[in-house]
C-alpha positions in Angstrom: 73.9 106.5 92.2 72.5 103.6 93.8 75.1 100.9 92.8 79.1 100.6 91.6 80.5 97.8 89.7 83.3 96.1 90.9 85.5 98.5 89.0 83.7 101.7 89.9 84.1 100.6 93.2 87.7 100.0 93.1 88.5 103.4 91.7 86.3 105.1 94.1 88.1 103.1 96.8 91.2 103.6 95.9 92.0 100.3 95.6 93.1 97.2 92.9 89.9 95.2 91.6 91.8 92.4 93.0 91.6 93.4 96.2 87.8 94.1 96.2 87.6 90.1 94.9 90.0 89.1 97.9 87.7 91.0 100.6 85.0 89.2 99.0 86.8 85.9 99.5 87.9 87.0 103.0 83.9 87.9 103.9 84.7 91.4 105.0 82.9 92.7 101.8 79.9 91.0 101.2 79.0 89.2 97.8 76.5 91.7 96.2 73.4 91.1 93.8 74.1 91.0 90.2 72.4 92.9 87.7 70.7 91.4 84.6 73.8 91.5 82.9 76.5 89.3 85.3 77.9 92.6 86.8 78.4 92.4 90.5 76.5 95.5 91.8 78.0 97.3 95.0 75.9 99.7 97.2 77.5 103.1 97.7 78.5 102.0 101.4 80.3 99.7 100.1 83.3 102.8 99.7 83.2 103.3 103.0 83.7 99.6 104.1 86.7 99.5 102.1 88.2 102.6 103.4 87.4 101.4 107.1 89.2 97.8 105.8 92.1 100.0 104.8 92.4 102.4 107.6 92.7 99.6 109.8 94.9 97.6 108.1 97.2 101.2 108.3 96.5 100.7 112.4 98.2 96.8 112.0 95.1 95.1 112.1 94.8 91.6 110.3 91.8 91.0 108.2 90.8 88.5 110.5 90.7 91.1 113.3 89.1 93.5 110.8 86.5 91.0 110.4 85.9 91.2 113.7 85.5 94.8 114.1 83.5 95.2 110.8 81.3 92.4 113.2 81.1 94.0 115.9 79.9 97.7 114.0 76.4 95.8 113.2 76.6 93.6 116.9 73.6 95.0 118.9 75.4 94.0 122.3 78.7 95.6 120.9 80.2 98.4 122.7 83.3 100.9 122.8 84.8 99.0 125.3 84.9 96.1 122.9 86.2 98.0 120.3 89.0 100.0 123.0 89.8 96.6 123.9 90.8 95.5 120.4 92.9 98.6 120.0 94.6 97.6 123.5 95.2 94.3 122.4 97.0 95.6 119.5 99.1 98.0 120.8 100.6 95.5 122.9 101.0 93.0 120.5 103.1 96.1 118.5 104.9 96.9 121.8 105.8 93.0 121.7 107.1 93.3 117.6 109.3 96.7 118.8 110.9 94.9 121.4 111.6 92.1 119.4 112.8 94.4 116.5 115.0 96.1 118.9 116.9 93.1 120.2 117.1 92.3 116.8 118.6 95.2 115.9 121.1 95.9 118.8 122.0 92.0 118.2 122.8 93.1 114.3 125.0 96.7 115.3 126.8 94.5 117.9 127.6 91.9 115.4 128.8 94.6 112.8 130.4 96.8 115.3 133.0 93.3 115.3 133.3 92.9 111.8 136.1 95.1 110.2 134.9 95.0 106.7 138.0 93.9 105.5 139.7 90.6 104.5 138.4 87.2 103.5 135.0 85.8 104.4 136.2 82.9 106.1 136.6 84.1 109.3 133.2 86.8 109.2 132.1 87.2 112.6 128.8 88.1 111.3 128.6 84.9 109.3 130.0 83.2 112.1 127.7 84.1 114.3 124.6 83.6 112.3 125.8 80.3 111.6 126.8 79.2 115.7 123.7 81.4 117.2 126.7 82.8 119.1 124.3 86.4 119.6 121.6 88.0 121.4 118.4 87.3 119.6 114.8 87.4 120.9 113.5 84.2 121.7 112.0 81.4 118.9 114.6 83.3 116.5 
């Protein structure tokens, strides 16, 4: 098998055809040549590329970051250190998200503890706190 149609690539890479279109549009997947019939013919290596994109997404990388990683893979001056720096930057970003989510969770637990869950909504401490912003929430929210 030397080339794959978009449908066959999508099936082999276990993604939707629209996903492949989107990856092409974003520059993650090079636009392949076309057959005389007009069908795009992707090299078999595209399966590995799509797999790489999916794996990087599962680790939390954005498509922009994944494009940078893909470019780094073919950069003759790229290094393992560059890849490690990207991974560590992502770890820092994830740690910040965890911190923010933990603060949000704690604020909600505290508000839920203040609510009996009974009676009229007019004096609901949760809704009141949301309206007046009288709770401990992460900055910027």
